[in-house]
N, C-alpha and C positions, 0 to 999 in steps of 0.2 A: 637921889638917896634912897630910892625905893627899889626893891627887888622885883623883877618881872620874869615870868617864864615864857619863853618863846618856843613853840613847837616847830621842829624842822622836819620836813618831809622831802624825800628824794624822788626825783622824777625817774631815775634809773632803778633797776633791780640788780641784785647781786646773785651770781651763780658760782657755787663752789663745788669743785670735784675734789674729794678728799682721799680716795683710795681706789686702786684697781688691783684685783687679784686674778691670777690665772689658775685654772683648774681644768685642763684639757682632759676630756674623758677618753678620747681616742689616743692610743699609744703613739701613732704616727705624728700627731700634733704635739704631744707632750715631749717628744724627743727634740723638737725644733726650738730654736731661740725665739723669744718673743720680745720685741723692742718697741717702746713707745717713741714715735717720731715727733708727733706734735698733738696739741689739744687746742680746740677753738670752738667758737659758736658759729653756727650758720643760720641762715634765714633770720637775721636780725633786722629789726625795723631801722631804716636809715634816718627817720625823723619821728618826732613826737610833739605833743602839744602840752604846754604848761597847764592850761585850763580846759575843762570840758573833755570830750572824748575825741580821739583821733584814730582813724582806721589806716594803718600803714598800707602803702601801695608800692613802696620801693624797698627791696631787700638787699642785704649785703652779707659779707662774711666778716666776723669779728677778728680782732687782733689774734694772730696765730702764735701761741706760745710753743716754742720748742720745749721739749721735755727738759727737766732741770739741768741735764747735760744732754746736748744733742745726741740722738740715737741711744737713749737710755735703755739698757737691757734690764728686763724685769728679773730680779734675782730672788730666790726663795719664794717664788710665786707671788710677790707683793711689790707694788709700786705705791709708796705712801707719801708722795710729795703733793701737798695741797696746792691747787691752782684756783685763782679767783678771777672772774670775768664780770663785766658790767654791760647791761643792755637796756634798751628802751622797752616799754610795755608792748605786749603783743597778744591780742585776744582774737586773732583771726584764724582762718582755716589753714594758714601757712605756719606751721609750728616752728618756733625757735628750737634749734637742736644743739646739744653739746656733742661735739665730734671728737673721738679719739682716733687718730691715725696711727696705725702700728704696722710693723712688719713681722710676719710669722715665717720663719725660715728666710726665704728670699722674696716672698710675695707680700706686697702691700695690701692692707685691708683697712676699712673704715668701720667704726663702731658708733653710728649716730644714735643718739638717745633723744627722743621727743620730750620736751620739757612741759608741754601743756600750755595753758594760758599763763603769760607772764604779766604780773601786775607791778606797778610802781611801789617803791619802798618796801619790797619783800626780798627775802633771801631764799634761794633755792639750793639746797645742799644735796648733792648726788653722792651717795655712798654705796658700798657693797656691790660695786660693779665687778661682776665675776665673768671673766672671759673663758668660755668652755669650748669654743669652736672658732673656725675662721669667720671673719666678719663679712661685710658687704664689699662689693667692688666699687661702690660710689657713696659719697656722703649724702646723696639724695634718697637712698634706700634705707629706711630706718630698721633698726634691730628690734624685734619684739622681746619683751622682758622675759618670756618663757624660754627663749633661746640664750639670752645674755641677761641674767637676773641683775637688777639694780633697784635701789630705793631712792625716791626723791622726797625730801622733807621740806615743807614750805613754812616759813615763819616770818614774823615781823623783823624788820631791820632795826635792831636796838643796839647800836654801836656805842656803848658807853665810853669806850676809850677816846672817841673823838668829840664827845659833847663838851661844849664850853661851859665851864662852871661859873665863871664870873665875867661880866661885861663891864668895862670901865669907861 
């Protein structure tokens, strides 16, 4: 008959990509079709620990989301379909990356974005990804933010929609 408050913390972290825009500065690239093929996380820790610290030693690729419709062509220079990913913490020198695989004209490119240290129970929101030139030929070669500007906002995971209000 007594109310109690139970704090819930997640082992995982949430990564959200909210928007991609294209703004090719070279006319040769601006004239080509830009198509988002897939979006995924790479260098994700395959294991984690509930208690204490754990240093990942095994890495993998996260679930690959095809764009909202496979081979989604970016129109009006915007791709505004939010995608959410979940991953274990990673505080090592092997950075977890958000990878946008796209095709510019007929050539596939990767736009890997290093997310920095990933902590449990946090949300990493990647916004303002602006594609201004061709990307990398590999998901292992990160794009520097001065070439492909983006913003990463880190905040606490406060998912009020999923909190249980009453326990019977």
